[in-house]
N, C-alpha and C positions, 0 to 999 in steps of 0.2 A: 630421529623423533625430535620434535620441536620443544621449545622452552615450555616450562609448565603453564604460564598463562595462555600460550597458544593452544596447548592440548587442552586446557580447561574450557577455553572459548569454543573450540571445535566440538568438545563433548556436549557443552550446553546447547549448542545449536542443533547437534544431531538429535538430542533428547527432546528439545523443545518443538522440533518440527515433526517428530513422530512419523507416521507413516505418509504424511502429506507430500514429503519430497519423493516418495516411491512414485507417485503419479507423474512427477515432473520428469524423473530420470527415465521412465518408461516411455516417453516420447509420445503419448497419445495426442490426438489432434482435437479432441473435444473442447468446444469454445469455452466451457466452464472450468477447464483445467488450467494450472498456472503456465504462464509462458515468460519470455523475457520482458524486461522493462528496458526499451531501447534508450540509449543515450546518444545516438548518432544526431548530427545536426540535420535539420531539414534541407531538402534540395532547394536552391534558389529558384523562384518562379520566373525571374527574368535575367538577361545577361547583365543588366546594370546593377542588380542588387548583390551584395556580398553575402556569403552564407553566414549563419549564426556560428559563433565558436563552439567547437565541440568541448565538452570537459577534458581537461588535460590531466587531472590526477583522479586517483580513486576516490578521494574525498569529494571531488566536484561531481563525479558520476554518481555517488551514493546520494548527495545532496539533491540532484537533478531527479533521482529515482523517488526520493522522499516527496518532493513538490509534485511530481507527477501522480503519485499514489493518492495524495490527498485532493488533488484537482479531479481525478477520476472518481474518487469516492464521493465527492460533492455531485459530480454529473450523474452518478449511479443513483443516489438518493433522489435527486429531483426528477429523473426520467423514469425510475424504476426498472432500469436495465442494467444488470450486474455482470454481464459476460466479460466485459473488458476490465473491470476492476478485479474480478476473480482471478484472471490470468497474471495478475501482479503479485500473488501471494500464494504460498503453500496452503493446501487445504487443511493441514494440521496447525496452522497458526491460529491463536486466538482472534486475530483481526479478521479471519474468515467469517466469524460469526456475525459481523456487521452486514456483510453481503447476504448472509442467510435471512437476516432480520428484513433487509429490504425486500427480498423475495417474498417473504411471509406477508409483508405489508401490500405488495402488489397482489398477491393472491387473495387477500382479503378485501380487495378493491379500493384500498386506501392510498393516499399519496402524501408525500412530504415535499412540497414545492419549495419551501423556504429553507431546507437544511443546507448547510454549508460548514465545510472544514477549512479553517485558515491557519496556516502555519505561522507560528510566531518566531520560533528559533529552531536552528538545527546544529548539533555539534557532533561530527563524525569522529569516531574513536575506535580503538581496538581493531585497527585495519591489519589484516593478514591476507596471504594470498588467497583469493577466492571468498574471503569473509569480511565483513564490516559490521559495525554497530553505529546507529545514529540515535543520539538523544534528541528527542523532539518534543517541543512545547507547541501545543495548538489549541485553537479554540473551536468549539462547535457551536454554531449559532443558535439562537433561540428559535424554534420552528414549530409549526402546526402540523397536525395530521388531519387530513380530510377525508371524508368518505366520498362514495360515488356522486353524491349530490353536492359536493364542495362544502358540506357542513364540517365545522371544526368538531372533531371527536376526542382530540387529545392535544395537549401542548407540552413542550419540553423546554426547559429553561436554558440559557446559555450555560456552556460548561468549559472550563479550562482542564486540559489534560496534559500529562507529562509522562512520556513513555520512552523505552529503548526499542527500537526496531532493529532486529538482527537481519542482515542481508546475506545472501549467497549468490554467487555467480552462476548462471546457467545460460548456455548458449549465447556467451558473449555479452549478457546483460545481468541486471540485478532483480532479484525477487526477495520478498519478505518472507523469512522463514519462521520468525517468532516475534512476539511482542510481549514486553514485560511493563506493567504499570508501575512507575517509580513513586507514585504517591500512595500506594496501598501498603 
Protein backbone atom coordinates (compact mmCIF):
# COMPACT_ATOMS: atom_id res chain seq x y z
CA UNK A 1 0.00 0.00 0.00
CA UNK A 2 1.32 3.46 -0.87
CA UNK A 3 1.93 6.42 1.34
CA UNK A 4 -1.15 8.23 2.72
CA UNK A 5 -0.80 11.07 0.18
CA UNK A 6 -0.66 8.60 -2.71
CA UNK A 7 -3.69 6.71 -1.37
CA UNK A 8 -5.65 9.94 -0.90
CA UNK A 9 -4.76 11.15 -4.41
CA UNK A 10 -5.85 7.85 -5.96
CA UNK A 11 -9.11 7.87 -3.96
CA UNK A 12 -9.89 11.45 -5.02
CA UNK A 13 -9.25 10.63 -8.66
CA UNK A 14 -11.41 7.51 -8.59
CA UNK A 15 -14.27 9.29 -6.84
CA UNK A 16 -13.96 12.37 -9.06
CA UNK A 17 -13.99 10.38 -12.27
CA UNK A 18 -17.03 8.40 -11.26
CA UNK A 19 -18.33 6.13 -13.95
CA UNK A 20 -16.60 8.09 -16.71
CA UNK A 21 -13.52 5.90 -16.50
CA UNK A 22 -15.60 2.74 -16.88
CA UNK A 23 -16.22 3.67 -20.52
CA UNK A 24 -12.49 4.11 -21.03
CA UNK A 25 -11.51 0.78 -19.54
CA UNK A 26 -14.26 -0.91 -21.52
CA UNK A 27 -12.32 -0.12 -24.68
CA UNK A 28 -15.27 1.07 -26.73
CA UNK A 29 -14.56 2.55 -30.12
CA UNK A 30 -17.24 5.26 -30.06
CA UNK A 31 -15.67 8.53 -31.32
CA UNK A 32 -17.31 10.39 -28.43
CA UNK A 33 -15.61 8.18 -25.83
CA UNK A 34 -12.33 9.16 -24.20
CA UNK A 35 -9.08 8.00 -25.75
CA UNK A 36 -5.47 8.77 -25.15
CA UNK A 37 -3.78 12.07 -25.55
CA UNK A 38 -0.70 11.15 -27.51
CA UNK A 39 2.54 12.79 -26.54
CA UNK A 40 4.56 11.17 -29.31
CA UNK A 41 6.58 13.43 -31.56
CA UNK A 42 5.26 13.81 -35.12
CA UNK A 43 6.99 11.89 -37.87
CA UNK A 44 9.26 14.19 -39.86
CA UNK A 45 7.97 15.01 -43.32
CA UNK A 46 11.35 15.07 -45.04
CA UNK A 47 14.73 13.50 -44.45
CA UNK A 48 16.33 16.91 -43.90
CA UNK A 49 14.16 17.92 -40.96
CA UNK A 50 14.84 16.70 -37.46
CA UNK A 51 11.98 15.30 -35.38
CA UNK A 52 10.46 17.38 -32.61
CA UNK A 53 11.76 16.30 -29.24
CA UNK A 54 9.45 13.96 -27.35
CA UNK A 55 8.62 14.82 -23.77
CA UNK A 56 11.21 13.12 -21.57
CA UNK A 57 9.57 13.36 -18.17
CA UNK A 58 6.07 12.75 -16.86
CA UNK A 59 5.85 16.45 -16.08
CA UNK A 60 6.62 17.32 -19.71
CA UNK A 61 4.09 14.75 -20.95
CA UNK A 62 1.37 16.18 -18.71
CA UNK A 63 2.20 19.75 -19.72
CA UNK A 64 1.95 18.71 -23.38
CA UNK A 65 -1.40 17.05 -22.62
CA UNK A 66 -2.71 20.24 -20.98
CA UNK A 67 -1.69 22.39 -23.95
CA UNK A 68 -3.17 19.91 -26.42
CA UNK A 69 -6.46 19.82 -24.50
CA UNK A 70 -6.95 23.59 -24.51
CA UNK A 71 -5.95 23.86 -28.17
CA UNK A 72 -8.48 21.16 -29.01
CA UNK A 73 -11.13 22.85 -26.86
CA UNK A 74 -10.63 26.07 -28.86
CA UNK A 75 -10.93 24.15 -32.13
CA UNK A 76 -14.10 22.44 -30.91
CA UNK A 77 -15.76 25.70 -29.86
CA UNK A 78 -14.94 27.38 -33.16
CA UNK A 79 -15.91 24.45 -35.42
CA UNK A 80 -18.71 23.00 -33.26
CA UNK A 81 -17.06 19.56 -33.65
CA UNK A 82 -16.48 17.95 -30.26
CA UNK A 83 -15.55 14.34 -31.02
CA UNK A 84 -11.79 14.92 -30.71
CA UNK A 85 -11.91 16.94 -27.49
CA UNK A 86 -14.29 14.42 -25.90
CA UNK A 87 -11.70 11.69 -26.39
CA UNK A 88 -9.26 13.63 -24.19
CA UNK A 89 -11.35 13.40 -21.01
CA UNK A 90 -13.46 11.00 -18.99
CA UNK A 91 -17.21 11.50 -19.37
CA UNK A 92 -17.51 11.87 -15.59
CA UNK A 93 -15.15 14.86 -15.53
CA UNK A 94 -16.78 18.26 -14.94
CA UNK A 95 -14.76 19.50 -17.94
CA UNK A 96 -16.92 17.24 -20.16
CA UNK A 97 -19.79 19.69 -19.60
CA UNK A 98 -18.05 22.23 -21.86
CA UNK A 99 -18.16 19.73 -24.73
CA UNK A 100 -21.85 19.12 -24.03
CA UNK A 101 -22.48 22.88 -24.09
CA UNK A 102 -20.72 23.15 -27.47
CA UNK A 103 -22.94 20.32 -28.77
CA UNK A 104 -26.06 22.12 -27.50
CA UNK A 105 -24.91 25.34 -29.18
CA UNK A 106 -24.48 23.48 -32.47
CA UNK A 107 -27.92 21.82 -32.19
CA UNK A 108 -29.51 25.24 -31.63
CA UNK A 109 -27.96 26.53 -34.86
CA UNK A 110 -25.58 28.87 -33.08
CA UNK A 111 -21.81 29.27 -33.36
CA UNK A 112 -18.97 30.69 -31.26
CA UNK A 113 -16.29 31.59 -33.83
CA UNK A 114 -14.35 33.90 -31.47
CA UNK A 115 -14.04 31.54 -28.49
CA UNK A 116 -10.48 30.69 -27.47
CA UNK A 117 -8.72 29.14 -24.49
CA UNK A 118 -5.17 30.33 -23.85
CA UNK A 119 -2.97 28.68 -21.26
CA UNK A 120 -1.19 31.18 -19.02
CA UNK A 121 0.72 28.79 -16.74
CA UNK A 122 1.02 25.10 -15.89
CA UNK A 123 2.46 23.59 -12.72
CA UNK A 124 2.50 19.79 -12.67
CA UNK A 125 2.42 18.30 -9.17
CA UNK A 126 1.48 15.17 -7.23
CA UNK A 127 3.01 12.87 -9.82
CA UNK A 128 2.53 9.17 -9.03
CA UNK A 129 2.74 6.14 -11.31
CA UNK A 130 -0.14 6.55 -13.77
CA UNK A 131 -1.44 9.73 -12.11
CA UNK A 132 -0.59 13.41 -12.17
CA UNK A 133 -2.21 16.73 -11.38
CA UNK A 134 -1.64 19.99 -13.22
CA UNK A 135 -2.46 23.38 -11.75
CA UNK A 136 -3.48 25.48 -14.75
CA UNK A 137 -4.18 29.17 -15.14
CA UNK A 138 -5.85 30.04 -18.43
CA UNK A 139 -7.89 32.72 -20.10
CA UNK A 140 -11.07 32.32 -22.09
CA UNK A 141 -11.36 35.10 -24.67
CA UNK A 142 -14.37 37.37 -24.86
CA UNK A 143 -16.56 35.89 -27.56
CA UNK A 144 -19.86 36.27 -29.38
CA UNK A 145 -22.59 33.70 -29.93
CA UNK A 146 -24.03 33.96 -33.43
CA UNK A 147 -27.30 32.57 -34.79
CA UNK A 148 -27.89 31.01 -38.23
CA UNK A 149 -27.98 34.49 -39.82
CA UNK A 150 -24.71 35.52 -38.14
CA UNK A 151 -26.54 37.92 -35.83
CA UNK A 152 -25.05 38.31 -32.35
CA UNK A 153 -27.44 36.71 -29.85
CA UNK A 154 -25.16 36.67 -26.82
CA UNK A 155 -21.75 37.85 -25.63
CA UNK A 156 -19.42 36.42 -23.02
CA UNK A 157 -16.72 38.50 -21.32
CA UNK A 158 -13.08 37.47 -21.04
CA UNK A 159 -12.52 35.15 -18.08
CA UNK A 160 -9.47 34.14 -16.08
CA UNK A 161 -9.64 30.61 -14.69
CA UNK A 162 -7.51 28.66 -12.22
CA UNK A 163 -8.01 24.89 -12.02
CA UNK A 164 -6.40 21.61 -11.09
CA UNK A 165 -6.69 18.96 -13.80
CA UNK A 166 -6.22 15.36 -12.65
CA UNK A 167 -4.72 13.12 -15.32
CA UNK A 168 -4.58 9.34 -15.54
CA UNK A 169 -2.68 7.23 -18.00
CA UNK A 170 -4.59 5.09 -20.43
CA UNK A 171 -3.19 3.19 -23.38
CA UNK A 172 0.21 4.90 -22.94
CA UNK A 173 -1.24 8.41 -22.98
CA UNK A 174 -2.91 10.88 -20.60
CA UNK A 175 -6.60 11.78 -20.24
CA UNK A 176 -8.29 14.23 -17.88
CA UNK A 177 -10.19 12.43 -15.16
CA UNK A 178 -11.27 15.37 -13.02
CA UNK A 179 -11.24 19.15 -12.79
CA UNK A 180 -11.28 21.19 -9.59
CA UNK A 181 -11.91 24.95 -9.70
CA UNK A 182 -9.31 26.52 -7.42
CA UNK A 183 -11.08 29.89 -7.28
CA UNK A 184 -14.38 28.68 -5.85
